[in-house]
C-alpha positions in Angstrom: -23.8 -26.7 9.4 -26.3 -26.2 6.6 -23.7 -26.9 3.9 -23.0 -30.2 5.7 -26.6 -31.1 6.4 -26.5 -34.2 4.1 -23.0 -35.3 5.1 -22.4 -37.3 8.3 -20.4 -35.2 10.8 -18.8 -36.0 14.1 -17.6 -33.1 16.3 -15.7 -33.0 19.5 -14.3 -30.7 22.2 -17.3 -28.3 22.0 -18.7 -27.5 25.4 -21.6 -25.3 24.5 -22.7 -27.4 21.4 -26.4 -26.7 22.1 -25.9 -23.0 21.2 -24.6 -23.8 17.7 -27.2 -26.4 16.5 -24.5 -29.0 16.1 -26.7 -32.0 16.8 -28.8 -32.9 13.7 -30.1 -36.0 12.0 -26.7 -36.5 10.3 -24.3 -35.3 13.0 -23.2 -36.6 16.4 -20.8 -35.4 19.0 -18.1 -36.6 21.4 -18.0 -35.1 24.9 -15.7 -32.2 25.6 -15.3 -33.4 29.2 -13.9 -36.5 30.8 -16.6 -38.7 32.5 -17.9 -36.8 35.5 -18.1 -39.9 37.6 -14.5 -40.6 37.0 -13.7 -36.9 37.6 -15.4 -36.9 41.0 -14.0 -40.4 41.8 -10.4 -39.1 41.2 -11.1 -36.0 43.3 -12.6 -38.0 46.2 -9.7 -40.4 46.1 -7.3 -37.5 46.5 -9.4 -35.9 49.2 -11.6 -38.3 51.0 -12.9 -35.5 53.2 -14.7 -33.9 50.2 -18.3 -33.5 51.2 -19.9 -30.4 49.6 -19.1 -29.3 46.1 -20.4 -26.2 44.3 -21.0 -26.0 40.6 -22.1 -23.1 38.4 -23.1 -23.6 34.8 -25.1 -21.7 32.1 -28.4 -22.7 30.6 -28.9 -25.6 28.3 -26.8 -28.1 30.3 -29.5 -30.3 31.8 -27.8 -33.5 30.8 -24.5 -32.4 32.4 -26.3 -31.4 35.6 -27.9 -34.8 35.7 -24.6 -36.6 35.1 -23.0 -34.5 37.9 -25.8 -35.2 40.3 -25.6 -39.0 39.7 -21.8 -38.8 40.1 -22.2 -36.9 43.4 -24.7 -39.5 44.7 -22.3 -42.3 43.7 -19.5 -40.8 45.7 -21.4 -39.5 48.7 -21.0 -35.8 47.8 -23.6 -33.1 48.3 -23.8 -31.0 45.1 -24.8 -27.3 45.2 -25.7 -26.3 41.7 -26.4 -22.8 40.5 -27.3 -21.6 37.0 -25.9 -18.3 35.7 -26.5 -16.1 32.7 -23.4 -13.9 32.8 -20.0 -13.7 34.3 -21.2 -11.3 36.9 -24.0 -13.6 37.9 -21.4 -16.4 38.2 -19.4 -14.3 40.6 -22.5 -13.5 42.6 -23.5 -17.1 43.0 -19.9 -18.1 43.8 -19.6 -15.5 46.6 -22.9 -16.9 48.1 -21.9 -20.5 48.1 -18.2 -20.3 48.9 -19.0 -20.3 52.6 -21.0 -23.5 52.2 -18.7 -25.8 50.2 -15.3 -27.5 50.6 -14.7 -27.8 46.8 -15.7 -26.0 43.6 -16.2 -27.8 40.3 -15.3 -25.4 37.5 -16.7 -26.1 34.0 -15.4 -24.4 30.8 -18.6 -22.4 30.1 -17.2 -19.3 28.4 -20.7 -17.7 28.2 -20.6 -17.2 32.0 -16.9 -16.7 32.6 -14.5 -14.0 31.8 -10.7 -13.7 32.6 -11.5 -11.2 35.4 -14.2 -13.3 37.0 -12.2 -16.5 36.6 -9.2 -14.9 38.3 -11.3 -13.6 41.2 -13.0 -17.0 41.7 -9.6 -18.7 41.9 -8.2 -16.1 44.3 -11.2 -16.2 46.6 -11.2 -20.0 46.6 -7.5 -20.2 47.5 -7.9 -17.6 50.3 -10.6 -19.7 51.8 -8.7 -23.0 51.1 -11.5 -24.3 48.9 -9.9 -26.5 46.2 -11.0 -25.8 42.6 -11.3 -28.8 40.3 -11.0 -28.2 36.5 -10.9 -30.2 33.2 -7.9 -28.4 31.8 -4.4 -28.9 33.2 -3.3 -25.4 32.1 -5.6 -24.1 34.8 -3.3 -25.5 37.5 -0.8 -22.7 36.8 -3.6 -20.2 37.4 -4.6 -21.5 40.8 -6.7 -24.6 40.3 -5.9 -27.5 42.7 -6.8 -30.5 40.6 -7.2 -31.2 36.9 -9.1 -34.2 35.6 -8.8 -33.9 31.8 -9.4 -35.8 28.6 -6.7 -37.9 26.8 -6.2 -37.2 23.1 -5.9 -40.9 22.2 -9.2 -41.6 23.9 -10.9 -38.7 22.0 -9.5 -40.0 18.7 -10.5 -43.6 19.4 -14.0 -42.6 20.4 -14.4 -40.5 17.3 -13.4 -43.5 15.2 -15.9 -45.7 17.0 -18.7 -43.2 16.3 -17.7 -42.9 12.6 -17.6 -46.6 12.1 -21.1 -47.0 13.5 -22.3 -44.1 11.2 -20.6 -45.7 8.2 -22.3 -49.0 9.1 -25.7 -47.2 8.8 -26.3 -47.2 12.6 -26.4 -43.4 13.1 -29.9 -43.7 14.6 -28.5 -45.9 17.4 -25.7 -43.4 18.2 -26.5 -41.1 21.1 -26.3 -37.3 20.4 -23.2 -37.1 22.6 -20.9 -40.1 23.2 -19.0 -40.2 26.5 -15.2 -40.6 26.8 -13.8 -43.3 29.0 -10.3 -42.2 30.1 -9.0 -39.4 32.3 -5.7 -37.7 33.1 -5.3 -36.5 36.7 -2.8 -33.8 37.8 -2.6 -31.8 41.0 -1.2 -28.5 42.2 0.2 -29.9 45.4 0.7 -26.4 46.8 -3.0 -25.9 46.9 -4.1 -29.4 48.2 -4.5 -30.1 51.9 -1.2 -31.2 53.4 -2.4 -34.8 54.0 -3.8 -35.0 50.5 -0.8 -33.5 48.7 1.6 -36.0 50.4 0.0 -38.8 48.4 -0.8 -37.2 45.0 0.7 -38.2 41.7 0.0 -37.8 38.0 -2.3 -40.6 36.8 -4.5 -41.7 33.9 -6.6 -44.6 33.0 -9.9 -46.1 32.2 -12.8 -44.7 34.2 -10.7 -42.9 36.8 -7.3 -42.3 38.3 -4.8 -45.2 38.7 
């Protein structure tokens, strides 16, 4: 980023942006995730019985944790949050909370996940009939139950909005990370509860599933 220090930059789709010093006086970001409130709203709509959700994330994501906590409060969900520093610690925390939750919210924190641990988490969750919600629809084929992901056109439109504000000399009024507004919801019906799977469908739209 040093070579671009004097040039306005907008980045997107970087989950661990804090680790790379991407936020500077001349740079801003667009969230790598769909709005967490919309994510949880879609999940709760598909499964109204959802009451206790586990979440494990690495260090440096205080704003994400706050956003998730607010979303949980809005939708009457109890959130169990753990912080991990490695994939083994993630697996340790997961094994401890799997007995206490009826849903697991998986975030794409590659610092604390590995293919082996990710596979084990999905296998254990499915054995215990605990649905796993993700933000990447490709994970449905690996054993996730619900995907609430971003929409490319929404990402592009949001980047353009941020760039226009920067070009207008308003960079100081642009938040470090700008939230997206649309979501795409897909489910793995084989892993949803029977009464839930019967009514699921692909959806997408402003602020939640439609």
